[in-house]
C-alpha positions as CSV (number, residue, x, y, z in Angstrom):
1,M,-2.2,-71.9,-45.9
2,I,-1.8,-71.9,-42.2
3,P,-1.0,-68.2,-41.1
4,K,2.1,-67.6,-39.1
5,M,1.0,-66.6,-35.6
6,T,2.8,-63.7,-33.7
7,R,4.5,-65.2,-30.6
8,R,2.6,-64.5,-27.4
9,P,4.0,-65.3,-23.9
10,I,2.3,-68.2,-22.2
11,R,-0.8,-67.0,-20.6
12,R,-0.2,-66.6,-16.9
13,S,-3.5,-67.0,-15.1
14,P,-3.9,-65.8,-11.6
15,R,-2.8,-68.5,-9.1
16,R,-5.5,-71.0,-8.4
17,W,-5.4,-70.2,-4.6
18,Q,-6.2,-66.6,-5.5
19,L,-9.2,-67.6,-7.6
20,A,-10.3,-70.0,-5.0
21,L,-10.3,-67.3,-2.3
22,L,-12.3,-65.0,-4.6
23,T,-14.8,-67.8,-5.2
24,V,-15.1,-68.6,-1.6
25,A,-15.8,-65.0,-0.8
26,I,-18.6,-65.1,-3.3
27,S,-20.0,-68.5,-2.3
28,G,-19.6,-68.3,1.5
29,A,-18.1,-70.6,4.1
30,S,-20.9,-73.1,4.0
31,G,-20.2,-73.6,0.3
32,F,-16.6,-74.2,1.0
33,T,-17.4,-77.0,3.4
34,A,-19.4,-78.6,0.7
35,V,-16.6,-78.3,-1.7
36,R,-14.2,-80.0,0.8
37,T,-16.4,-83.0,0.9
38,N,-17.4,-82.8,-2.7
39,A,-21.0,-83.1,-1.4
40,L,-23.5,-83.7,-4.3
41,G,-20.6,-82.9,-6.8
42,A,-20.0,-79.4,-5.2
43,A,-16.2,-79.7,-5.9
44,D,-16.9,-80.2,-9.6
45,R,-19.2,-77.1,-9.7
46,F,-16.5,-75.2,-7.7
47,D,-13.9,-76.0,-10.4
48,R,-16.3,-74.7,-13.1
49,V,-16.9,-71.5,-11.2
50,V,-13.1,-71.1,-10.8
51,E,-12.7,-71.6,-14.5
52,R,-15.2,-68.9,-15.4
53,I,-13.6,-66.4,-13.0
54,E,-10.2,-67.2,-14.6
55,L,-11.5,-66.6,-18.0
56,F,-13.0,-63.3,-16.8
57,V,-9.8,-62.2,-15.2
58,D,-7.5,-63.4,-18.0
59,P,-9.5,-64.1,-21.2
60,P,-7.9,-65.6,-24.3
61,P,-6.7,-63.2,-27.0
62,D,-9.3,-62.3,-29.7
63,R,-7.0,-62.7,-32.7
64,A,-7.1,-64.2,-36.2
65,T,-6.2,-67.9,-36.3
66,V,-6.4,-70.7,-38.8
67,P,-9.7,-70.4,-40.8
68,T,-12.3,-73.2,-40.9
69,V,-13.1,-74.2,-44.4
70,V,-16.9,-75.1,-44.8
71,V,-17.7,-77.9,-47.1
72,T,-21.3,-78.0,-48.3
73,P,-23.2,-81.2,-49.0
74,R,-22.3,-82.8,-52.2
75,P,-25.3,-83.5,-54.6
76,S,-23.9,-87.0,-55.4
77,A,-20.9,-89.1,-54.3
78,T,-19.6,-89.8,-57.7
79,A,-15.9,-90.7,-58.2
80,A,-15.5,-87.7,-60.6
81,A,-17.1,-85.3,-58.2
82,T,-15.1,-86.4,-55.2
83,S,-11.8,-86.5,-57.1
84,A,-12.4,-83.1,-58.6
85,A,-13.1,-81.7,-55.2
86,L,-10.1,-83.1,-53.5
87,A,-7.8,-82.0,-56.3
88,G,-9.1,-78.4,-55.9
89,A,-10.8,-78.2,-59.3
90,P,-12.4,-74.8,-60.0
91,G,-15.8,-74.6,-58.3
92,A,-15.3,-77.7,-56.3
93,E,-15.2,-77.8,-52.6
94,G,-12.7,-79.9,-50.7
95,P,-9.2,-79.9,-49.5
96,N,-7.6,-77.7,-52.2
97,D,-4.0,-78.6,-51.5
98,L,-4.3,-82.3,-52.0
99,P,-2.5,-83.6,-55.1
100,P,-4.7,-84.2,-58.0
101,R,-5.3,-87.7,-59.3
102,V,-4.1,-88.5,-62.8
103,A,-6.7,-90.1,-65.0
104,A,-5.7,-93.5,-66.1
105,P,-5.0,-94.0,-69.9
106,S,-7.8,-95.4,-71.8
107,T,-5.9,-98.7,-72.4
108,T,-5.7,-99.3,-68.6
109,P,-8.3,-101.8,-67.3
110,A,-11.1,-100.3,-65.2
111,P,-10.2,-100.5,-61.5
112,I,-11.8,-103.5,-59.6
113,R,-14.1,-102.5,-56.8
114,T,-13.0,-104.4,-53.7
115,A,-12.9,-103.8,-50.0
116,V,-9.9,-102.1,-48.4
117,N,-8.2,-102.1,-45.1
118,V,-5.7,-99.2,-44.7
119,K,-3.4,-98.6,-41.7
120,L,-0.7,-96.1,-41.2
121,V,0.5,-97.6,-37.9
122,E,1.7,-101.2,-37.3
123,S,1.8,-100.9,-33.5
124,H,-0.7,-98.4,-32.0
125,D,0.7,-99.0,-28.5
126,A,4.1,-97.7,-29.7
127,V,2.6,-94.3,-30.6
128,F,-0.2,-93.9,-28.0
129,A,-0.2,-91.3,-25.3
130,S,-3.0,-91.1,-22.8
131,Q,-3.9,-87.6,-21.8
132,L,-2.3,-86.4,-18.6
133,T,-5.5,-84.8,-17.2
134,E,-9.1,-84.9,-18.2
135,K,-8.8,-81.7,-20.1
136,D,-5.7,-82.7,-22.2
137,C,-7.2,-84.6,-25.1
138,A,-6.2,-82.2,-27.8
139,V,-2.7,-82.0,-26.3
140,A,-2.3,-85.7,-26.3
141,A,-3.7,-86.0,-29.8
142,T,-1.2,-83.4,-31.0
143,Q,1.5,-85.4,-29.4
144,M,0.4,-88.7,-31.1
145,V,0.3,-87.1,-34.6
146,L,3.8,-85.7,-34.0
147,T,5.0,-89.1,-32.8
148,I,3.6,-90.9,-35.8
149,L,5.3,-88.4,-38.2
150,G,8.6,-88.9,-36.4
151,L,8.4,-85.3,-34.9
152,G,7.8,-86.1,-31.3
153,N,7.5,-88.9,-28.7
154,T,5.0,-90.3,-26.2
155,S,6.7,-89.1,-23.0
156,D,4.7,-87.2,-20.3
157,A,7.4,-84.5,-20.5
158,F,6.7,-83.9,-24.2
159,Q,2.9,-83.8,-23.6
160,Q,3.4,-81.2,-20.8
161,E,5.8,-79.1,-23.1
162,I,3.2,-78.9,-25.7
163,K,0.5,-78.1,-23.1
164,D,2.6,-75.3,-21.6
165,R,2.8,-73.5,-25.0
166,I,-1.0,-72.9,-25.5
167,G,-0.5,-69.2,-24.9
168,E,1.2,-69.1,-28.3
169,W,-1.7,-70.7,-30.2
170,E,-5.0,-69.9,-28.5
171,S,-7.6,-67.6,-29.8
172,L,-11.1,-66.7,-28.6
173,Q,-12.3,-67.3,-32.2
174,D,-11.1,-70.9,-32.0
175,S,-12.2,-71.6,-28.4
176,H,-14.6,-69.3,-26.5
177,N,-13.4,-71.0,-23.3
178,G,-9.7,-70.4,-24.0
179,G,-7.1,-73.1,-24.6
180,W,-7.4,-75.8,-27.3
181,G,-9.5,-75.8,-30.4
182,P,-8.9,-77.2,-33.8
183,A,-7.0,-74.2,-35.0
184,A,-4.7,-74.4,-31.9
185,V,-3.9,-78.0,-32.7
186,S,-3.1,-77.0,-36.3
187,L,-0.8,-74.3,-35.1
188,A,0.9,-76.5,-32.7
189,L,1.5,-79.2,-35.3
190,A,2.9,-76.5,-37.6
191,D,5.4,-75.3,-34.9
192,Y,6.7,-78.8,-34.5
193,G,7.1,-79.4,-38.2
194,A,3.8,-80.5,-39.5
195,S,2.6,-77.4,-41.2
196,D,0.0,-78.8,-43.7
197,Y,-3.0,-79.5,-41.3
198,Q,-6.2,-77.4,-42.2
199,V,-9.5,-77.2,-40.4
200,W,-12.5,-78.5,-42.4
201,A,-16.1,-78.5,-41.4
202,Y,-18.7,-80.8,-43.2
203,A,-22.4,-80.7,-43.2
204,S,-22.3,-84.4,-43.9
205,H,-20.5,-87.0,-41.6
206,V,-20.3,-89.3,-44.7
207,D,-18.4,-86.7,-46.7
208,A,-16.2,-86.0,-43.7
209,M,-15.2,-89.6,-43.2
210,R,-14.7,-90.1,-46.9
211,D,-12.5,-87.0,-47.3
212,A,-10.6,-88.1,-44.1
213,A,-10.0,-91.5,-45.6
214,V,-8.8,-90.0,-49.0
215,A,-6.6,-87.5,-47.3
216,L,-5.0,-90.2,-45.1
217,S,-4.3,-92.4,-48.1
218,V,-3.1,-89.6,-50.4
219,T,-0.7,-88.0,-47.8
220,G,0.3,-91.0,-45.7
221,K,-0.5,-88.9,-42.5
222,P,-3.0,-89.3,-39.7
223,V,-6.2,-87.2,-39.4
224,V,-7.5,-85.5,-36.4
225,L,-11.2,-85.7,-35.5
226,F,-13.3,-83.8,-33.0
227,P,-16.0,-86.1,-31.7
228,W,-18.3,-85.7,-28.7
229,W,-20.0,-82.5,-30.1
230,G,-16.5,-81.1,-30.5
231,A,-15.5,-81.5,-26.9
232,H,-13.0,-84.3,-27.6
233,T,-10.1,-85.1,-29.9
234,W,-9.3,-88.4,-31.7
235,V,-6.4,-89.4,-34.1
236,M,-7.5,-91.4,-37.1
237,T,-4.7,-93.8,-38.2
238,G,-6.6,-95.8,-40.9
239,Y,-9.9,-97.1,-42.2
240,Q,-11.9,-99.8,-43.7
241,A,-14.2,-99.3,-46.7
242,D,-16.2,-101.3,-49.2
243,A,-14.0,-99.8,-52.0
244,D,-10.9,-97.5,-52.4
245,P,-12.2,-94.0,-51.7
246,T,-9.4,-92.5,-53.8
247,V,-10.7,-94.3,-56.9
248,F,-14.5,-94.7,-56.1
249,G,-16.2,-91.5,-54.9
250,D,-19.2,-93.5,-53.7
251,A,-17.1,-95.8,-51.4
252,T,-18.6,-96.4,-48.0
253,I,-16.3,-96.0,-45.0
254,T,-17.3,-98.8,-42.8
255,G,-14.9,-98.1,-39.9
256,L,-12.0,-95.9,-38.6
257,Y,-8.9,-97.0,-36.7
258,I,-8.7,-94.6,-33.8
259,L,-6.3,-93.5,-31.1
260,D,-8.4,-92.1,-28.2
261,P,-6.3,-90.2,-25.6
262,W,-9.2,-90.6,-23.1
263,Y,-8.2,-94.3,-22.8
264,P,-8.3,-96.1,-20.3
265,R,-10.8,-93.7,-18.7
266,H,-14.6,-94.2,-18.6
267,S,-17.1,-91.4,-19.5
268,S,-20.5,-91.2,-17.9
269,I,-21.9,-90.0,-21.3
270,W,-19.9,-91.9,-23.9
271,G,-19.0,-95.1,-21.9
272,Q,-15.7,-96.9,-21.6
273,S,-13.0,-95.7,-23.9
274,D,-11.5,-98.1,-26.5
275,P,-7.8,-99.2,-26.5
276,P,-5.3,-97.9,-29.0
277,G,-6.0,-98.6,-32.6
278,N,-9.5,-99.9,-32.1
279,L,-11.7,-100.1,-35.2
280,E,-14.6,-97.9,-34.6
281,T,-17.6,-99.2,-36.7
282,L,-19.8,-96.9,-38.6
283,A,-22.4,-97.3,-35.9
284,E,-19.8,-96.4,-33.2
285,M,-18.8,-93.4,-35.2
286,Q,-22.3,-92.2,-35.6
287,R,-22.7,-92.6,-31.8
288,N,-19.6,-90.7,-30.9
289,W,-19.9,-88.2,-33.7
290,P,-23.7,-87.8,-33.1
291,V,-25.8,-88.1,-36.3
292,G,-29.6,-87.8,-36.5
293,T,-30.1,-86.7,-32.9
294,G,-31.1,-83.1,-33.4
295,R,-27.9,-82.2,-31.8
296,D,-25.5,-83.2,-34.6
297,G,-21.8,-82.4,-35.2
298,W,-20.1,-79.5,-33.4
299,T,-22.3,-78.2,-30.6
300,R,-20.2,-76.3,-28.0
301,P,-21.7,-74.2,-25.1
302,G,-20.7,-70.7,-24.2
303,G,-20.9,-69.2,-27.6
304,V,-21.5,-69.4,-31.3
305,Y,-19.2,-70.8,-33.9
306,P,-20.8,-69.9,-37.2
307,E,-18.5,-72.0,-39.5
308,R,-18.6,-75.1,-37.1
309,D,-21.9,-75.3,-35.5
310,G,-23.8,-78.5,-36.5
311,R,-21.0,-79.6,-38.7
312,F,-18.4,-82.4,-38.5
313,V,-15.0,-80.9,-37.9
314,V,-11.7,-82.6,-39.0
315,L,-8.1,-81.6,-39.3
316,L,-6.8,-82.8,-42.6
317,P,-3.2,-83.2,-43.8
318,T,-2.8,-81.8,-47.3
319,T,0.7,-82.7,-48.6
320,P,2.1,-86.2,-49.1
321,I,4.7,-87.6,-46.7
322,A,8.2,-88.4,-48.1
323,S,8.2,-91.4,-50.3
324,G,8.8,-94.5,-48.4
325,D,7.6,-93.2,-45.1
326,A,3.9,-93.9,-45.5
327,G,2.1,-96.5,-43.6
328,S,0.8,-99.8,-44.8
329,G,-2.4,-100.8,-46.5
330,S,-4.0,-104.1,-47.4
C-alpha cells in the first residue's frame, strides 16, 4: 500500500537571482559574460551550477516514501507462472494487489491464441498535455493519467498546480536531485484520487512490458514508464501483442501506445518525439528503454538507487476501474 505522507510546505528555494549572484561571485565576471551570450553552452552549464547550489542550500527531505518493489527475472514465461505472480500467489513475485484470474472450467474450450490490440483511449489528443518546461515530464505525465481517469484536465493551470505541490511529495530517497521521481508521481496520483499506483523495478524489460500490459488490461488504467535511463516519463495507454497476455504468459508485447509529454520537442540524444498515441514498436522501446547496451534500464547520475539501478522501472495500477469505465480493446 502507498504510505500516507506527512504534509510538508512547498519547498521555497532561495530566489534565483540570489543563487545567480552567488554563482557569479564564484565564477567571476568573465564567466558571466560568457553566460549572457551562451558561448559554447556556458548558459546551460551555468544553469546546472545554479541547480547544484540550490540543492546544497535547500536539499530535498530525506524521508520515507513509496517503496520500490524489485521483481527478479522469471525462469520461464509460462501462463501459469505469470498469472500466479500477478495474482500475488505465495512465493510469486509480481503486483500483489491485482485481482487473481479465475481458472476456466474444464468444459470451457481452450483459449485461442490470436494477436490483440488494446487501447484505453479513443482520442489521444483529447488527453494529451505537453510539459510546460523541459523539466516537467513527470508533472505532465501525472496530469495525463489523472485526465484519463477523469480526475484532472489538460490545462496549463492544472499542470502548474501539480508542479507547485512537489514539496509535499519529494524525497531524497526517490530523487537525489530533488523534485520528481517515480514515488513522487505515485503520491501525487494518490492525492488526486488515484491511490493504487505502485513502483515496480524489473531486471527484464520483457517482464516489465508484459506485466504493464496485464496491469493495464486488468485494471483498465494507464501505466507510467520511466525511459531514457530513468530521466523521462511516458504514459502507456495500450499495447499490441501476439497473444492476450492475461491468458498467455508467454505472449510477446510487440508495441506500446504512448503519450510522450516531450512532444513536439526534439532531443539531441533520443531524436524527434512522437505524437500522442504513437505505437512504439519493440525496437523503439528497446532504443528508448535501452537494452543490451551495457547501460540498461535505470541509470541516474549523482547517486546510487539500489532497488532501481540497471532495472526497468514502471508505475503499475493495481485495482480495476469501475465497471463500464474501462477503455476499448480489439
